[in-house]
N, C-alpha and C positions, 0 to 999 in steps of 0.2 A: 935711252929709257927703253927698257923690255914692256914689251906689253901683258906677258905671265911669267912667275914662276910656275913648274908645275913639282910637285914631290911626290916622289916614288913611282916607279915606271914597271909595274907591272901591268896587267893586262888594263887598267881603270887610267893608268897615268899615258901608257900608250895611246889609250884611245881618244884620250882629249888632247893630245898633241898633235896626234893625226887632224882632228876637226880645225885646230888652229893655224899646221902647216896648211889645210887643202882652202884657208880663209886667209891665208897671207899674214898669221900674226907672228910678232917675234918672240920668239920663248927661250927659257933655258930649263931642261929636266935635273933635278939633283935626288938621286938616290944611291943607295947603300948596301946595296944587294943584301939585306937583311931578313927581307921575307921570300920568301920560298915558296909560296900557294900557287903561284899564276906557275912559276917556272916546272914545279909538279904535278902538276894537275893532268888529270886524262884527257880534256881537251875536246871533250864529246859537247856536241850541239845536239841536243834533243828537246822538244819541245813537250814533250809528257812525261809526267811524274808516274812511272811505273808499276812504282808500289800501290796504286788507287785508282789507275787510269783515267787522270785526271787532267787538265792541260794548265800550263805550269803559266804563272801570273805573267801575262802582255808577250805569250811565247809569239804570235803571229806577226808582231808588230815589231820583234825585236828581232826575229827570221826575217822580216822583207829588210831592214835595215842591217843587220850580220851579212849576209851571203855576199853582197856586192862591195861589203867592208871588207875581207877578208882573200875577196879577189881581185879590188884593189893594189892592194899591200903584198900579196905577190909579184905583180907586176913590178910594183914600186922596189921593191926587195931583192928580186927575181930568182926567189928560191919558190918551193912547194910549199904549202901551206896547209891548203884545206882537202883534206882526203873523205868524197863522198862515199859514203860505206851504210849500208842500213843497219837497226838496231831491233835485232830478233829479243821477244821477251818469251823465253821459256815459261808453258804454263804448267802448274804443279799437277793441275787434277781439271775435272771437265767443267766443275764451279767457275774457274778461272778462264776457260773458255768461252764459257755464255757470258761472264763479265765485262769479257775484252769485248765480245760483238754487239753487248748493249751498251755500251761506254764507244763503241765508232758511230750509232746512228745520233748521239749526241752534238747539238750544235759546236763546233770548233774545233773538235774532237775529228769529226768526219772526216778531215781534210787532210789528216796525219795517220789516222790509224787506217790499213787494210784490213779488207774485212774477207779474204783470202787465209784459210789455216793453211800453215807453212809448214807440211811434214816433216820430221828429221829425216836426215840421210845421213850422217856423219856419224860414223860408229865411234868417233869418240868421244861426244856427248849422248848422256843420257836423257832422251825428252820424249817421252813415250805419247804424250800429250799434245807433243806440235810447240809451235811458236807462231806468236801476232807479228806483223811486221809494222815498225813504224818507219811512215816514210818522209825523204827529204832531210834526213840526218846526217852526220860527218863528225870526222875528228879535226880538229886545229891541231897542228905541231906547236902549241905553245911555246915550248922550250927553243927551236929552231926560230920562231917568230921572237920572242923578247931578245933573244941575242943576239939576232941581225940587225931590229931595229934601233938598238942600244949602240952597235958598230956605227949606222945610218949617223945616228945622233952626233957621237963622236965625231965623225969626219963633217959635220957639218958645227962643228963646237957650241953644238948645245944639249952636251950633257955633261954633266958634274959627277964623278962619282964621289961622292963620298955622303957622310951623319948630316941631318940638318940640323942647325944649331937654335933652336927657338930661343937664348939668348941674344940671337944676333941681329933678329929680324925687328925692326922698328914699324909702325903702324900712323900710317898721316891720314888725312882726309882723301886725299884723293892717289897716292902711293904707298908703296913700301920701300922698304930700304933693308937691305940683308949682303950685311958687309959691305962691299965694295959696289954691290948691282941696286940698281932702283927698278920697280916694274910699279904696272899699275894694279894687277891683281895675284894673288898667290892662290891655286888649288891645290889640295892638300888631298891626294892618293896613294894612302900608304899600307893599304888594307890592315891588316890586324897591329901595324907598329902604331896605329890612331891610339893604343892603349897612351901614348910616350907623347901626344898631343896635347898641349897645355890649352887649347880651341876647342877643341870638340871630343877630347876623353871625359866628357859627360854624357856622351849618346852610347846605348848599350849595345855596344859592338863586341861580342862574348867570345867570337872565335871557337873553331870546333877543329879538332885536330886531326887528319887526314893521312891513310899510308897507303901506297900502295907498290906494289910488285912487280916486275918484268919476269916472265918465263920462257923458258925455249922449249918449246915442246912440236918438235918433228912433224910426229905423225898426228897430232890436231887436224892441219891444214883446214884453217876458216879464215873466210874472208870476211864476216860479218860480226858487228859486235855482239855478243850473247849476253845479254841480263837476266841471270838467274839470282841466285842467293848473293853472286859478287856478278858484278861485270866482266866480260872476256873481253880487252880489246886489241884487236890485231893492228902489229906493226911492220916491220918487213924480217926477212930472212929467216921464220919460225919465232918471232919473238912476240911476246903476249902481254898486255899490261893488264893488271890483276887487281880492280878494287871497289869501292873504296873504305877504311874506316871511317866511322865518325867517333870520336873521342872530345869531351868536354872538359876536363881536368888539365891534361896534359898538355903545354903551351908552349913546350920545345919543338925544334925541327927535328930531331934525334928519332930513327926510326926504330921502333923497341920488337923485342922478338913477341913479347904478348899478341899485337896486330898480327905479324908474320904469322901467329900460330890459328888467329881467328880467320885470316884470310882463307890459307891454306883447308883450313877444315872445312869451310863454304863450298871453294870450290872440290873439293872431292866429291861433296853431295850428286856432281853431275858429270865431271871429268871421268874420262876412262881411262887417258892414256898416259905413259910417261913423261916427265917434263921435268927441269932445271930451273931453279930459283938463280937468277942471274944478276938481277937488282932489286933495290929495299930503299923508297924516296919517302920523305914526309914533308908536310908543311900545316899550315895554320890556315883558314879558311877563316875569313873575314865575314862571319856570320852576326844577324840582327835578331832581339829577341820577339819581333813578327815577321822576317822572314821577307823583310823590301828591304831594297838600299837605302842608302843613305846621302841624299844629295842635296847640294843647297847651298845657301848663304848663310854667314854668323848672324847671329840674332844682335851681337852689335857692332861689330866691323864690316861694313859694307862690301869690304874690297877683299875678305878671307872667304875663300869658296871649298866645301869637300865633296868627294867623290869618294863611295865607299861602298861595301858592305854586300857584296854580291854573292857569298855563299860560295855553291858549290856552280852555280851556273854564270859565270862571268865572261866564258867566251860568248855568250849570247847579249848577255845584259848590257857590257860594257861599252859596245857601240850604241844602246840604244840612249843609256846614259849619259853620256860623253854628250849627244849630238842636245840633249833638252838641256845639260846644265850649258853649253855655252850658246844655247837658244835664251837660256834667262840672265846669263852674265852680258850677254853683246847686244840681248835685243827686249830684256824683262818679260820674255815671256814666262808664264809659269809652268812649273813641271808637273807630272802626274802628282797629285796629293798623295799617294800611297808612297812614295819615296822622300817625299822632298821631307826635312830633318824638323821642320817644322810641329808634325805631330809629336816631336817630345820637348817642345820648349817648354813644357813646364818644370822642366830638368835643369 
């Protein structure tokens, strides 16, 4: 008998599998590659909401867990994953400058917001009011991570590439049976695929479509992440990721001309150099009405759990939430109430 079945191998499922492997638990991951959000994500870990200069939920705790988590994965998989890169917030006015420095004095934010005004020296970027620097930020190559992690699990015979069949799941008091397999627990980490899950589809996971472009811009020569109307994220060989859009109605993974136009119109407001669009991807983020994760035990079945709802901050939230869920399952430790699905028990 397996200890766990883990359904879904995006950032959430991967992070939980890591918890299991570190503690010697047996598991099988099941994934059909239908969800693209983790694969196409920009991969930034940034503790500050730069639109309002506020600290993201549990940002410091998440950073303290996430950074060593990805360092361990780099060593384990033998590939570079975590690229340390500052995030520069472009100021649109003197008022924004003042708001930044006021925010930098607030508890929690003072650790992440630099109080040194960064003057613009890049002629390819229009930034007459300069930048504010967010410290301790970076980019995780989520595509590289998830592809290598899937290969790692395949080599261990710990991954089935198939669509999960809910009709084949039998739930008993102290175990579950799925086809020819038996396991003590099931963890559902399907991202937006939750809409097809009969155990948890009552939860308010709405999903927002995000689209990103990749441009080639040899004259840009920028090594920092620039946040203005859109993000510019440096990759390699003069390539930059541009994003992202937020759309609530379209629930497909297909890139759209509308999003391409929106991103390029915003990019032109502060980018002064030539470029060529060389890539365009889309995915549905698993977003929740109250902007908090969906983590916890099913209200009726004691061996069925969920790990989901990370929105656009999966790189930071996944290791944090996975650790809390493991401690709940194995040790009965309460998880933070803000992300416990018990908050939706009336549904």
